[in-house]
C-alpha positions as CSV (number, residue, x, y, z in Angstrom):
1,M,-16.6,-12.5,-3.7
2,K,-15.2,-14.6,-6.1
3,Q,-17.6,-15.3,-9.4
4,T,-17.3,-18.5,-11.7
5,L,-17.0,-18.6,-15.4
6,G,-17.3,-22.4,-16.2
7,T,-15.0,-24.4,-13.8
8,V,-12.4,-21.9,-13.9
9,A,-12.3,-19.7,-10.4
10,V,-12.2,-16.0,-11.2
11,G,-10.9,-13.7,-8.5
12,P,-11.1,-10.0,-7.9
13,I,-10.3,-7.4,-10.4
14,V,-7.1,-5.5,-8.8
15,G,-5.9,-2.5,-9.9
16,V,-2.1,-1.7,-9.4
17,A,-1.1,1.8,-9.2
18,I,2.3,2.7,-9.5
19,P,3.3,6.5,-9.2
20,T,6.7,6.9,-10.9
21,G,9.6,9.7,-10.6
22,V,12.4,9.8,-13.0
23,M,12.9,6.0,-12.3
24,M,11.6,2.9,-10.9
25,Y,13.9,0.1,-9.2
26,A,14.3,-2.9,-11.3
27,A,14.0,-4.8,-8.3
28,T,10.2,-3.1,-7.6
29,M,9.4,-4.4,-11.3
30,F,10.8,-8.2,-10.6
31,S,9.0,-8.1,-7.5
32,M,5.5,-7.0,-9.3
33,L,6.3,-9.4,-12.0
34,T,6.7,-12.3,-9.5
35,V,3.4,-11.2,-7.7
36,A,1.5,-11.0,-11.0
37,V,2.8,-14.7,-12.1
38,L,1.7,-16.1,-8.5
39,S,-1.9,-14.2,-8.7
40,R,-3.4,-16.3,-11.1
41,N,-6.7,-16.2,-10.2
42,V,-6.6,-12.4,-9.8
43,R,-7.3,-10.0,-12.7
44,M,-4.6,-7.6,-12.6
45,I,-5.0,-3.9,-14.3
46,P,-1.5,-2.1,-13.9
47,M,-1.0,1.6,-14.2
48,T,1.7,4.0,-13.8
49,I,2.0,7.8,-13.9
50,N,5.1,9.6,-14.1
51,G,5.2,13.0,-12.7
52,A,6.4,15.3,-9.8
53,D,3.1,15.2,-8.0
54,P,2.4,11.7,-6.4
55,A,-0.8,12.9,-4.7
56,A,-2.1,14.0,-8.1
57,A,-1.1,10.7,-9.8
58,R,-2.8,8.6,-7.1
59,N,-5.7,10.3,-7.4
60,D,-5.8,10.1,-11.2
61,M,-5.0,6.2,-11.0
62,A,-7.5,5.4,-8.8
63,I,-10.2,7.4,-10.8
64,A,-9.0,5.5,-13.9
65,L,-9.2,2.0,-12.0
66,L,-12.5,2.6,-10.4
67,N,-13.7,3.3,-14.0
68,A,-12.3,0.1,-15.0
69,R,-14.5,-1.8,-12.3
70,C,-11.6,-2.6,-10.1
71,E,-12.7,-4.0,-6.6
72,Y,-9.7,-3.3,-5.1
73,I,-6.6,-0.6,-5.7
74,L,-3.2,-1.8,-4.8
75,F,-0.9,1.3,-4.2
76,V,2.9,0.2,-5.0
77,D,5.9,2.4,-4.7
78,C,8.5,2.5,-7.5
79,D,11.2,1.7,-4.7
80,M,9.5,-1.2,-2.9
81,V,10.6,-5.1,-2.8
82,F,8.1,-7.7,-1.5
83,P,7.5,-11.5,-1.8
84,P,5.6,-13.0,-4.6
85,D,2.6,-14.2,-2.6
86,A,2.4,-10.2,-1.1
87,L,-0.8,-9.5,-3.0
88,N,-2.5,-12.8,-2.1
89,R,-1.4,-12.5,1.4
90,L,-3.3,-9.2,1.4
91,L,-6.3,-10.3,-0.3
92,S,-6.6,-13.3,2.1
93,H,-7.5,-11.1,5.2
94,D,-10.8,-9.6,3.3
95,L,-10.3,-6.1,4.9
96,D,-11.1,-2.6,3.5
97,I,-7.5,-1.4,4.2
98,V,-4.7,-3.3,4.6
99,G,-0.9,-2.8,4.1
100,C,2.5,-3.3,5.2
101,D,5.0,-1.0,7.2
102,Y,8.3,-0.2,6.2
103,R,11.3,2.3,6.9
104,R,12.6,5.3,5.7
105,R,15.6,5.3,3.3
106,A,17.8,7.0,4.9
107,P,19.4,6.9,8.6
108,P,18.2,6.7,11.2
109,F,15.7,4.5,8.9
110,Q,12.6,5.4,11.2
111,K,9.3,3.3,10.8
112,I,6.8,5.3,9.0
113,G,3.7,3.8,10.0
114,T,2.1,5.1,13.3
115,F,0.2,3.1,15.9
116,L,-2.9,4.0,17.6
117,P,-2.1,4.9,21.4
118,H,-4.2,2.5,22.9
119,M,-3.0,-0.4,20.8
120,V,-0.3,-2.9,21.6
121,Q,2.8,-2.4,19.2
122,A,2.7,-6.2,18.3
123,E,5.1,-7.2,15.8
124,D,3.3,-10.4,14.4
125,G,0.0,-10.7,12.9
126,L,-2.6,-8.0,12.1
127,V,-2.2,-4.9,13.9
128,E,-4.3,-1.6,13.4
129,R,-2.5,1.7,13.0
130,S,-3.6,5.3,12.4
131,M,-1.2,5.4,9.4
132,L,0.5,3.6,7.1
133,G,2.8,4.5,4.1
134,L,1.4,3.7,0.7
135,G,4.4,1.8,-0.4
136,F,2.3,-2.0,-0.4
137,F,-1.3,-0.8,0.5
138,L,-4.6,-2.6,-0.8
139,V,-7.9,-0.7,-0.5
140,K,-11.1,-2.0,-1.3
141,R,-13.6,-0.1,-3.9
142,R,-16.1,0.8,-1.3
143,V,-13.6,3.3,0.4
144,F,-13.2,5.3,-2.5
145,E,-16.8,5.3,-2.6
146,K,-17.6,6.4,0.7
147,V,-14.6,8.7,1.4
148,E,-14.8,12.1,-0.7
149,C,-12.4,12.8,-3.5
150,P,-9.8,13.8,-3.9
151,W,-8.8,11.2,-1.4
152,F,-5.0,12.1,-1.4
153,Q,-3.5,15.7,-0.9
154,R,-0.4,17.2,0.4
155,I,-1.6,19.9,3.0
156,Y,0.2,22.5,5.0
157,E,-0.9,22.5,8.5
158,N,0.3,23.6,11.9
159,K,3.6,24.7,10.3
160,C,4.4,21.4,8.5
161,F,3.4,19.4,5.5
162,L,1.0,16.5,5.8
163,T,1.9,13.8,3.0
164,E,-0.7,12.1,0.8
165,D,-0.6,8.8,2.6
166,L,-1.1,10.8,6.2
167,Y,-3.9,12.6,4.9
168,F,-5.9,9.3,3.2
169,C,-5.7,7.5,6.5
170,A,-7.1,10.1,8.4
171,Q,-9.9,10.5,5.9
172,A,-10.7,7.1,6.1
173,M,-10.4,6.7,9.6
174,K,-12.9,9.7,9.8
175,A,-15.3,7.8,7.5
176,G,-15.2,4.6,9.8
177,F,-12.6,2.6,8.2
178,K,-9.9,0.8,9.9
179,I,-6.1,0.5,9.0
180,W,-4.6,-2.7,9.2
181,C,-1.0,-3.6,8.9
182,D,0.3,-7.0,8.1
183,M,3.0,-7.5,10.3
184,D,4.4,-10.8,9.2
185,L,4.3,-9.5,5.4
186,T,6.2,-6.4,6.8
187,K,9.2,-8.4,7.8
188,Q,9.6,-9.5,4.2
189,V,9.4,-5.6,2.8
190,D,12.5,-3.6,1.7
191,H,12.4,0.3,0.7
192,M,15.0,0.8,-1.8
193,G,17.3,3.6,-1.3
194,Q,21.4,3.4,-1.7
195,Q,21.0,0.0,-0.3
196,P,17.8,-2.0,0.4
197,V,16.6,-1.2,4.2
198,P,14.6,-4.1,5.8
199,W,12.4,-4.1,8.4
200,V,14.4,-5.7,10.9
201,I,17.6,-3.9,11.4
202,P,20.4,-6.2,13.3
203,N,21.8,-4.4,16.7
204,E,19.2,-1.7,16.2
205,V,19.0,0.6,19.3
206,T,15.4,1.0,20.5
207,K,14.4,3.9,22.9
């Protein structure tokens, strides 16, 4: 809910959490700069942690941003490219959890998110998912207040490692939250590898 200060609308406080490894793509930083310029009614608190453990970095940043009274946390990976209005579009949905899907950086460029078995795999509008990656992923404060910390963990289960995005989505769904994907925004998001990997791949062979 927006508060007002005099006649100037003051929007929500959004913490921006960007875990980084050895580098951050210049294209990601430029995308984030354009988002900050366009989102004039949003008070943004950016934070980054450089380290080898992204799950631990996400937990630490979430705690710090919640302590800073953020109403939302936007998780952004250091290798994502997105349009200037991306944050405003996610905020406009007023959902507890909403983000974008994207593809892996290496061939055959699989889609990362997973659909619920009973859901139609729509390519437009809002679609409910069972999991999304954390590349561009907006979460309301109340989700962190209801789901037990640590929210992000990499665990070994059934002879394979589960990533922190899969763990977070599973815990959130157990707590009664839905995972929503903005498919229209998804089509405008690239995942940076040796080349940008768009959502729509020409002449893609589908099974």
